[in-house]
C-alpha positions in Angstrom: 117.0 64.3 172.8 116.1 67.4 174.8 112.8 66.8 176.7 112.3 69.9 178.8 111.1 73.4 178.1 113.6 76.3 178.3 113.5 79.1 180.9 111.8 77.3 183.9 112.5 80.3 186.2 110.6 82.8 184.2 106.9 83.5 183.8 106.0 80.9 181.2 102.8 79.7 179.6 101.2 78.1 176.6 99.1 80.7 174.8 96.6 80.1 172.0 94.5 82.2 169.6 91.8 81.4 167.1 89.8 83.0 164.3 86.1 82.3 164.0 83.2 83.7 162.0 80.4 85.7 163.7 76.7 85.6 162.9 77.1 88.7 160.7 79.7 87.0 158.6 82.7 89.0 159.9 85.7 87.3 161.5 86.8 87.8 165.1 90.0 86.9 166.9 89.6 84.9 170.1 92.2 84.4 172.9 92.3 81.1 174.8 93.0 80.8 178.5 96.7 80.1 178.8 98.3 77.0 180.3 100.5 78.3 183.2 103.8 76.4 183.8 105.6 79.2 185.5 108.4 77.8 187.7 107.9 74.3 186.3 109.7 72.1 183.8 107.4 70.6 181.2 108.4 67.0 180.9 107.7 64.4 178.2 105.1 61.7 179.1 107.7 58.9 179.9 110.0 61.3 181.8 107.1 62.6 183.9 106.1 59.0 184.7 109.7 58.3 185.8 109.6 61.4 188.0 106.4 60.1 189.6 108.0 56.7 190.2 111.1 58.2 191.7 109.1 60.3 194.0 107.0 57.3 195.0 110.1 55.3 195.8 111.6 58.2 197.8 108.4 58.4 199.9 108.4 54.7 200.5 112.1 54.8 201.6 111.4 57.6 204.0 108.4 55.7 205.4 105.9 58.3 204.2 103.9 55.8 202.3 102.6 52.6 204.0 103.6 49.3 202.4 102.7 45.7 203.0 105.6 45.6 205.5 103.5 47.7 207.8 105.8 50.7 207.8 104.4 53.6 209.8 103.4 56.7 207.7 104.8 60.1 208.6 103.0 61.8 205.6 101.9 65.0 207.4 100.4 63.2 210.3 98.9 60.1 208.7 97.3 58.4 205.7 95.3 60.9 203.6 91.9 59.3 203.1 93.1 55.8 204.0 92.2 53.0 206.4 94.4 52.6 209.5 95.9 49.3 208.4 98.7 50.0 205.9 99.2 46.2 205.3 96.1 46.2 203.2 97.6 48.4 200.5 100.4 47.8 198.0 102.7 50.8 197.3 101.8 51.2 193.7 98.3 49.7 193.8 96.2 52.6 195.0 95.6 55.7 192.9 95.0 57.8 196.0 98.7 57.5 196.8 99.5 58.4 193.3 97.5 61.6 193.7 99.5 62.5 196.8 102.8 61.9 194.9 101.5 64.0 192.0 100.7 66.8 194.3 104.2 66.6 195.8 106.0 67.2 192.4 103.4 69.5 190.8 105.1 72.6 192.0 108.2 72.0 189.9 107.2 69.7 187.1 104.2 69.0 184.8 103.5 66.7 181.9 103.2 67.7 178.3 100.1 65.4 178.4 98.4 68.0 180.5 99.4 70.8 178.1 98.0 68.8 175.1 94.7 68.3 177.0 94.6 72.0 177.8 95.1 73.0 174.1 92.4 70.6 173.0 90.0 71.7 175.7 90.4 75.4 175.1 90.1 74.9 171.3 86.8 73.1 171.8 85.5 76.0 173.9 86.3 78.5 171.2 84.4 76.6 168.5 81.6 75.2 170.6 78.2 75.9 168.9 79.8 77.1 165.6 79.7 75.4 162.2 83.4 74.5 162.8 82.7 72.8 166.1 83.7 69.4 164.7 86.0 70.4 161.9 88.5 73.0 163.3 92.2 72.3 163.2 95.0 73.1 165.7 98.5 74.3 164.9 101.4 74.2 167.3 105.0 74.7 166.4 107.7 72.1 166.8 108.0 71.8 170.6 110.1 68.7 170.9 108.3 67.0 173.7 104.9 67.6 172.0 106.0 65.9 168.8 108.0 63.0 170.2 106.6 59.5 169.7 104.9 59.0 173.1 103.1 62.4 172.8 102.0 61.5 169.3 100.7 58.2 170.5 98.7 59.9 173.2 97.1 62.3 170.7 96.3 59.3 168.5 94.8 57.3 171.4 92.5 60.2 172.3 91.5 60.6 168.6 93.0 64.1 168.1 96.2 63.6 166.2 94.5 64.1 162.8 93.1 67.5 164.0 96.6 68.9 164.4 98.1 70.6 161.3 101.2 68.8 160.2 103.2 67.6 157.2 101.2 64.8 155.6 101.2 62.4 152.6 103.7 62.9 149.8 105.1 66.0 151.5 106.8 63.8 154.0 109.2 62.7 151.3 110.4 66.3 150.9 111.6 66.6 154.5 113.9 64.8 156.8 112.5 61.8 158.7 112.6 63.8 161.9 109.8 66.0 160.6 107.6 63.3 159.1 104.0 63.8 160.3 105.2 66.8 162.3 106.0 70.5 161.7 109.2 72.3 161.2 110.6 74.5 163.9 111.8 78.1 164.0 109.0 79.2 161.6 107.2 82.1 163.2 105.8 83.1 159.8 103.7 80.0 160.0 102.6 80.3 163.6 100.1 83.1 162.8 98.4 85.1 165.5 101.2 84.7 168.1 104.8 84.1 167.0 104.5 86.5 164.0 103.1 89.5 165.9 100.9 88.5 168.8 103.6 87.9 171.3 105.3 91.1 170.3 102.1 93.0 170.9 101.7 91.3 174.3 105.3 92.1 175.3 104.9 95.8 174.4 101.6 95.9 176.4 103.4 94.5 179.4 106.2 97.0 179.3 103.7 99.8 178.7 101.7 98.9 181.8 104.7 98.4 183.9 105.9 101.9 183.0 102.5 103.5 183.5 102.0 102.1 187.0 105.6 102.4 188.1 104.7 105.1 190.6 102.2 102.9 192.4 103.2 101.3 195.7 104.8 97.9 195.5 101.9 96.3 197.3 99.2 98.0 195.3 97.2 95.2 193.5 96.8 97.5 190.5 100.5 97.8 189.9 102.1 95.9 187.0 105.5 94.6 188.0 107.9 92.0 186.8 110.1 91.5 189.9 109.3 87.8 190.3 107.9 85.0 188.1 104.6 85.4 189.9 104.5 89.1 189.1 105.5 88.4 185.5 102.6 85.9 185.1 100.2 88.3 186.6 101.2 91.0 184.1 101.0 88.6 181.2 97.5 87.4 182.2 96.0 90.8 182.8 97.4 92.2 179.6 96.5 89.1 177.6 92.9 89.0 178.9 92.1 92.7 178.6 94.5 94.3 176.2 96.6 92.6 173.5 96.8 91.1 171.0 93.4 92.6 169.9 90.8 90.7 168.0 91.5 92.8 164.9 95.2 92.1 165.2 94.6 88.3 165.5 92.4 88.3 162.4 94.8 90.4 160.4 97.7 88.1 161.3 95.9 84.8 160.7 94.5 86.0 157.4 98.1 86.6 156.2 98.8 82.9 156.2 97.7 82.1 152.6 100.2 84.7 151.3 103.0 83.2 153.3 102.1 79.7 152.0 102.0 80.8 148.4 105.4 82.4 148.8 106.9 79.3 150.3 105.4 77.1 147.5 106.5 79.5 144.9 110.1 79.3 146.1 109.9 75.5 146.7 110.6 75.9 150.4 113.9 77.6 149.9 115.2 80.6 151.9 113.8 83.8 150.2 116.4 86.5 149.9 115.4 89.8 151.5 112.5 88.2 153.4 114.4 87.1 156.5 113.5 90.1 158.7 112.4 88.4 161.9 110.5 89.9 164.8 112.4 87.9 167.4 116.0 87.6 168.6 117.0 86.3 165.1 116.1 89.5 163.4 118.5 91.0 160.9 119.8 94.5 161.0 117.9 96.8 158.7 121.2 98.0 157.1 121.9 94.4 156.0 125.0 94.0 158.2 124.3 90.7 159.8 121.8 89.8 162.6 120.8 92.0 165.5 122.6 91.3 168.7 119.4 91.9 170.7 115.7 91.8 170.1 114.2 94.1 167.5 113.0 97.2 169.3 109.5 98.5 168.8 110.7 101.8 167.6 112.6 100.0 164.8 109.4 98.9 163.3 106.8 100.8 161.3 103.5 102.0 162.8 105.0 101.9 166.3 103.1 105.0 167.6 99.6 103.5 167.8 97.7 104.1 171.0 97.8 101.0 173.2 94.8 99.3 174.8 94.7 100.2 178.5 93.9 97.8 181.3 91.3 99.2 183.8 93.9 98.7 186.7 96.2 101.2 185.0 93.5 103.8 184.2 94.0 106.1 187.2 97.8 106.0 186.9 97.5 106.8 183.2 95.2 109.7 183.9 97.6 111.1 186.4 100.4 111.0 183.8 98.5 112.7 181.0 96.3 115.1 182.9 98.5 118.2 182.9 96.1 120.1 185.2 97.3 118.0 188.0 101.0 118.6 187.5 102.7 120.7 190.1 104.0 123.8 188.2 105.8 125.4 191.1 109.2 124.8 189.4 108.0 126.8 186.3 105.5 129.5 187.3 105.3 130.9 183.8 104.2 127.6 182.3 
C-alpha cells in the first residue's frame, strides 16, 4: 500500500475552506491556514514512528546519543538540556532525546497525524463562537495515509472520526470493503470549494501574479516567482491569503454540492454520460475526441476574462503595465 504523498520536491500543502453564516444571515467563504509540507514526504503514523526509531538507532550507533554504556555524545557539542552523566539515561527512555531526533528528520518527513491535528485545529477556529461550533463536519478526499487503519484509529482515539464526512451505515454495502467508513477517491465534484474550482482559481492567480511582477528584480521581496519550492510556497500563500479563491467563489462552489448529490443519487452512482468534463488533468476534449493530453487551459473555459483580485505586493507593477502615460513612445511618435 502506498503510504507517501506525491510530488515531495514541489511546493505542497494541505488547504481547507469552509462556509459559515454571518450575523445578517448571509453566507461567507473562509480560507484556513494551510499545512505546509513543501520538501517533505507525508508518512503514515506507523511509518513515521519507524523513521524516528531508525534515526534514533543511527544516532546511537554514531555516538551522538548517550546510552547506559557511557558512550560520549558528539551531538553538536554535548547533551541538549541534559545532565553530564549519560549513564543515568536509557536511549529510548527520555522524551527530550526524542524531540532532538524529531527535529533531525523534520526537514524531510512529517506524520499524517500532524496534518490531521492541523485540519481539526483550523476547522475549530473557523466555527468558534458560531452556532455550528460543536456540530460542523469535515470533508477530506481519499488520501490513502489519512484513511488507513492507524490514522482512523487515531481520529477515533481523539474523538473526531465521527465528525469526518464518510460512507456510513447501509451505504457501506454498496461499495467495496476498501471504502467502508471512508470516501471514494478521484471525485473533485464532491470536494467542493477546492478540487472543483478553488485550486483552479488559485493556480490562475499565481500565474497572473508571476506574469505581472516578472520585470521586478529577482531579489525584490514583492516579486512572485516559482524558481524553487520555497518560492512556489511563498506565491501560493500570498495569493491564497489575499486573493483567491474569493469568499463568493467558495460559497458558490459549496452550495453546488446538493445538486451534485441529487444527480449521483438519481443515476445510482453510475457514470453520467456527458458530465465527465473535468477541471484537472483528466479533463476530456470539448470535441469529444478522448481526454486532453494536458491540463485544461483557462481560456478553454467560459467566463475566463474576469478581472482577478490583485495582491498589494503586485500593485505597483500592475500600475506600470496598465498606465499608458508612463510608456516610452519614442518608437512611435505619432501614437
